C-alpha positions in Angstrom: 0.0 0.0 0.0 2.6 2.5 1.1 4.8 1.6 -2.0 2.0 2.2 -4.4 1.3 5.7 -2.9 5.1 6.5 -2.9 5.4 5.4 -6.4 2.4 7.6 -7.5 4.0 10.5 -5.7 7.4 10.0 -7.2 5.8 9.6 -10.7 3.7 12.8 -10.3 6.9 14.7 -9.0 9.1 13.2 -11.8 6.5 14.5 -14.5 6.7 17.9 -13.0 10.6 17.9 -13.0 10.7 16.5 -16.6 8.3 19.3 -17.6 10.6 21.8 -16.1 13.6 20.2 -17.9 11.8 20.3 -21.3 10.9 24.0 -20.8 14.6 24.7 -20.0 14.0 25.9 -16.5 16.6 25.7 -13.8 16.3 22.6 -11.5 16.2 22.9 -7.7 17.9 20.6 -5.3 14.5 18.9 -4.6 14.1 18.4 -8.5 17.5 16.6 -8.5 16.4 14.4 -5.6 13.2 13.5 -7.6 15.3 12.6 -10.6 17.5 10.5 -8.4 14.4 8.7 -6.9 13.1 8.1 -10.5 16.5 6.7 -11.6 16.7 4.4 -8.5 13.2 3.1 -9.1 14.1 2.3 -12.8 17.2 0.6 -11.7 15.3 -1.4 -9.1 12.9 -2.4 -11.9 15.6 -3.5 -14.2 17.2 -5.6 -11.5 13.9 -7.2 -10.8 13.3 -8.0 -14.5 16.9 -9.4 -14.8 16.3 -11.6 -11.8 13.2 -12.9 -13.3 15.1 -13.8 -16.6 17.8 -15.4 -14.5 15.1 -17.5 -12.7 13.6 -18.5 -16.0 17.0 -19.6 -17.3 17.8 -21.4 -14.2 14.4 -23.4 -14.5 15.2 -24.2 -18.0 18.6 -25.5 -17.3 17.2 -27.6 -14.4 14.6 -29.2 -16.7 17.3 -30.0 -19.3 19.5 -31.4 -16.7 16.7 -33.6 -15.3 16.0 -34.8 -18.9 19.6 -35.6 -19.6 19.8 -37.6 -16.4 16.5 -39.3 -17.1 17.9 -40.3 -20.6 21.2 -41.4 -19.4 19.6 -43.6 -16.8 17.2 -45.0 -19.3 20.1 -45.9 -21.7 22.1 -47.6 -18.9 19.1 -49.6 -17.9 18.5 -50.7 -21.7 22.2 -51.4 -22.0 22.1 -53.6 -18.8 19.1 -55.6 -20.1 20.6 -56.2 -23.5 23.8 -57.6 -22.0 21.9 -60.2 -20.0 
C-alpha cells in the first residue's frame, strides 16, 4: 500500500521535473532528488526484470539437466538388459 502511494507521488513529481527540463527551467535541489528517486526506481525495476530472466533460465537448465539424467539412466538400464 505504502509503496504504491510512494510510487504515485514519485511519478507525479517526476513528471513535473521533466516538464521543467523540457521548458529549459533551472532545477532545484529537490528536483534533482526527484530525478535520483526516479532513476533508482528504474534501476530497481531493471534488476527485478533481470532476476526474473535469470530464474527462467535456471528453471530451463534444471529441466534440461533432469531430462539428460533421465535419458542417461534409461540408456544404462537398456544397456544392462541387452547384456543379460
